[in-house]
Steps between C-alpha positions, in 0.01 A plus 500: 500500500376729777131547540397154372151382571320172432323515168153357455435599141713547192521414130728213442709534178452171323804569279714453813323215663753238611542172683711685761546874571831559682527832683861603511797464264786473748691174518216326693228600255699428190614164636141403569394612153778300335407193700138533407586545133693173513173343621324634188313774691419827330647762728461886528728700724386830650781730601585871471816384319742720690804273532697716740208505743520125560683352799634237264689771306709628781617206715846346538411211261570232762327162485564428865510150641556633844204737530296290740490772769235766511568858610247432778720325754616518861814696412289804432459574868870555564508780242153640544610825660759566222238423237241733661752780510615450140852432623557173309552492123310165477170683551369847465149604609305777325285601792272712283388173346420330827125476436578305179708228673370514858276190471784305333747605776268382776467155347866496405613548857269218618692273261837589639551199724701184487207259434355697202844556356593132505161404355544749220845373416364137476229625259747697284767229476343287228378811325833665459671166457321449173544856371817469298387204286173677411695817413735305266212312344290803421798704389584226250145507367521877456843494333668655795700215640826689473380756759456236779816379674586304811817649646402514867453784740709651778365631825791699651577605857751763611520384860512159665237594759249579220570164341461319832158665545381296201556164668128430528439576134791287392374207701158534341647522156691177548195324643299618197760356255611841377867455396727773632859518616701727718770699318767713658726773367714280267195322350313829460802644316505197271127523423499884464851633433373851410344558841683699771635286780247604767307182575596253767233237420260403232234248417518361147176354352602294193146423389384857462466637149486851350378685194724749329207732418165449683332760279623339184379155615152640566495668162593175326222325682260776379619448144456120527147549630408727207680273244283213617174684434455671835329842528629773735263790569663814629262601777446466873243260649251707688279232641415126491156347459504128559213266414472124551644434153707802407665828617433836339793740527410867476771743379578859568423572139134416556529170305466155646589150399414154624699191571405156616773562761687813617837509665586795732876556473498878524775543756440769761160590341364148548357544847312810407349323198360208699390690815152586361439126467552457876867392493664741733856414594785673688703612204756772414766616260852442613682750279854445379746702301787426262770681307756392243868581563767484231725197532878577498687358198616144552284445812199284537257349747455131435171458688258712701602588854339636812699730737308388806598771744465791250174369363549513127513239223708522188506315169680561176274577207695560177776753562353635819411395850141521614485604868171422680381634837298364789137587579311828512148500640314753293214531257564365147453841347695703758785714373842324517719550806856401393637492856553124503646501155758769595603296806533186285714683243726645773557153647530312169764731351732380775437139405415472130715587192264774389509867390231745430128436491364457150280786374131460582551152647329564841185293542224451760243222505266324740511139615152360574518371856268319734528528871634147550741520206340209313345551152127462424454224243189300425129521431283763654289316762168645407571552128661185349548654157730759654856416583758694701874524432652797685665607820840339443698772674874453448471163315264603213775494235637167635165325508312665217532221247414235763193704601401507134527122478276470817236727340511302181451178694206637702315627188551155341390326823842339542690458822741797567868403473564604865277533805308825503264466793711740720452769236115489500334838561278338762779528753403868539134436557 
């Protein structure tokens, strides 16, 4: 969506006029569209329809109850030098892309303090706390209930000192009502007998869920949307033209369409789309990679895990293990750099019951991330017919269905199911 400008004229295609135009067909956009359909709204989705390009295609499939902590936190400062020198597999910086993420980085660093971090955790707690139930409900509606499971999540530590360094986080989790329990080597072996015996401690989150195939779930949501009369137009939104009673959406094809409301759920492209309307926010793409490794016969992974010190996540999907990396700061369209993925594979092969990488299974995608780590959800302050639903960073897959429910409620002038005032775009004014 590069080169977008605000449109002032355009022919609106009456054939595709709608009650609501949703821009984006990832899990957030599709969830919003399905919620709106259930409220008898005529919905059109605008999306290039490239499934592998969506962040919701490539994640670990975790519906995380414990994800109340933003990346922007005080712990950043202790590792800042390693991060800047690209010596930590948790983060890799593409310095050629610095002009792209420089404004985001300045604001991000200003958020890396104890007060902001705790405030963000308090805002996220009810949000992620409601995520699983909304996933299960929407998956049932779309005929995909079998894909959503609640088998817990393991955050694993190789050394006691690393586990001890999380004492502040564990105290905050307990205070927030997030159930978790300490597990040691014998309990880890009982929970995951196929793992190598390398971890001294673990945190088990029993209320976290997972999805066997995130891409398949999103595809089933897409099919349900179309089966209920929805229209999906394969195009990119080029510009938005709000009026007091509607929003015209201008496409890269030269066509336009009008909705009484429009929802911006376009992932990493969202900030660029709304900037010409005066909504300029510190925003970037946090890129991530994955690969699928063949699972050895007779072995399995019962739930997703995080190898905390080696900075990779793993989850079983079918007969393979999906291995996911940390963060790369780069432009969304930069060529892949598989350095983090290679480091993750080297570490994971010593832990997981895996063999060779599956052919053509490498993937790279971009998480849409705000500087403070909180999503942007709600009405546009100066354009009430325009709604925002993007910037979820690492929790977009977890909270996509809940975000969809929030958007449905806002369009119908209902109270949202959870507090959303911390997610208002006005915090960046």
